[in-house]
C-alpha positions as CSV (number, residue, x, y, z in Angstrom):
1,X,-56.4,-95.8,84.6
2,X,-56.4,-99.6,84.9
3,X,-58.8,-101.4,87.1
4,X,-57.5,-103.3,90.2
5,X,-59.1,-106.6,91.4
6,X,-60.3,-104.7,94.5
7,X,-62.1,-102.1,92.3
8,X,-63.7,-104.9,90.3
9,X,-65.0,-106.6,93.4
10,X,-66.3,-103.2,94.6
11,X,-68.0,-102.8,91.2
12,X,-69.8,-106.1,91.7
13,X,-71.0,-105.0,95.2
14,X,-72.2,-101.6,93.8
15,X,-74.1,-103.6,91.1
16,X,-75.8,-105.7,93.7
17,X,-76.8,-102.7,95.8
18,X,-77.8,-100.2,93.1
19,X,-78.6,-102.4,90.1
20,X,-77.7,-101.1,86.6
21,X,-77.6,-97.4,87.6
22,X,-74.3,-96.6,85.8
23,X,-74.2,-92.9,86.6
24,X,-74.6,-93.6,90.4
25,X,-72.0,-96.4,90.3
26,X,-69.6,-94.4,88.2
27,X,-69.9,-91.3,90.5
28,X,-69.4,-93.5,93.6
29,X,-66.4,-95.2,92.1
30,X,-64.9,-92.0,90.5
31,X,-65.3,-93.6,87.1
32,X,-67.4,-92.7,84.1
33,X,-70.6,-94.6,83.6
34,X,-69.3,-96.0,80.3
35,X,-66.0,-97.1,82.0
36,X,-68.1,-99.1,84.5
37,X,-70.2,-100.8,81.7
38,X,-67.1,-101.5,79.6
39,X,-65.4,-103.1,82.5
40,X,-68.3,-105.4,83.1
41,X,-68.5,-106.4,79.5
42,X,-64.8,-107.2,79.4
43,X,-65.0,-109.3,82.5
44,X,-68.1,-111.1,81.2
45,X,-66.2,-112.0,78.1
46,X,-63.2,-113.1,80.1
47,X,-65.4,-115.3,82.4
48,X,-67.2,-116.9,79.5
49,X,-63.8,-117.7,77.9
50,X,-62.5,-119.2,81.2
51,X,-65.7,-121.2,81.5
52,X,-65.2,-122.7,78.1
53,X,-61.5,-123.5,78.7
54,X,-61.9,-125.0,82.2
55,X,-65.2,-127.0,82.3
56,X,-64.1,-129.1,85.2
57,X,-63.9,-126.4,87.9
58,X,-64.9,-127.3,91.5
59,X,-68.7,-127.2,91.9
60,X,-68.6,-124.3,94.4
61,X,-66.3,-122.2,92.2
62,X,-68.4,-122.9,89.1
63,X,-71.6,-122.0,91.0
64,X,-70.1,-118.6,92.1
65,X,-68.8,-117.9,88.6
66,X,-72.3,-118.7,87.1
67,X,-73.9,-116.4,89.6
68,X,-71.5,-113.6,88.8
69,X,-72.0,-114.1,85.0
70,X,-75.8,-113.9,85.5
71,X,-75.5,-110.8,87.6
72,X,-73.5,-109.1,84.9
73,X,-75.8,-110.3,82.1
74,X,-78.8,-108.9,84.0
75,X,-77.1,-105.6,84.7
76,X,-76.1,-105.2,81.1
77,X,-79.5,-106.3,80.0
78,X,-78.1,-109.1,77.9
79,X,-79.7,-112.5,77.1
80,X,-78.0,-115.3,79.0
81,X,-75.3,-117.0,77.0
82,X,-76.4,-120.1,75.2
83,X,-74.7,-123.0,76.9
84,X,-74.6,-126.7,76.0
85,X,-76.5,-127.7,79.2
86,X,-79.7,-126.8,81.0
87,X,-79.8,-123.8,83.3
88,X,-79.5,-124.8,86.9
């Protein structure tokens, strides 16, 4: 079934607490481990797209978005996206 915003926020909290333990997170959220990973990948792609489309976000919002992206990248064991500026 579709993910709600509340479930996605819960997923991010689970990720902070448990790290990339997909089976544990999936069981806790009543989702399959692959569903959890796929949701994170889709959101990562969406956030990267929004970041490219709206480069002049507020500083605080941009900082939060970058932190969420990094958390997802780490959890999915991905290399950080190559960006046109230095990592802050």
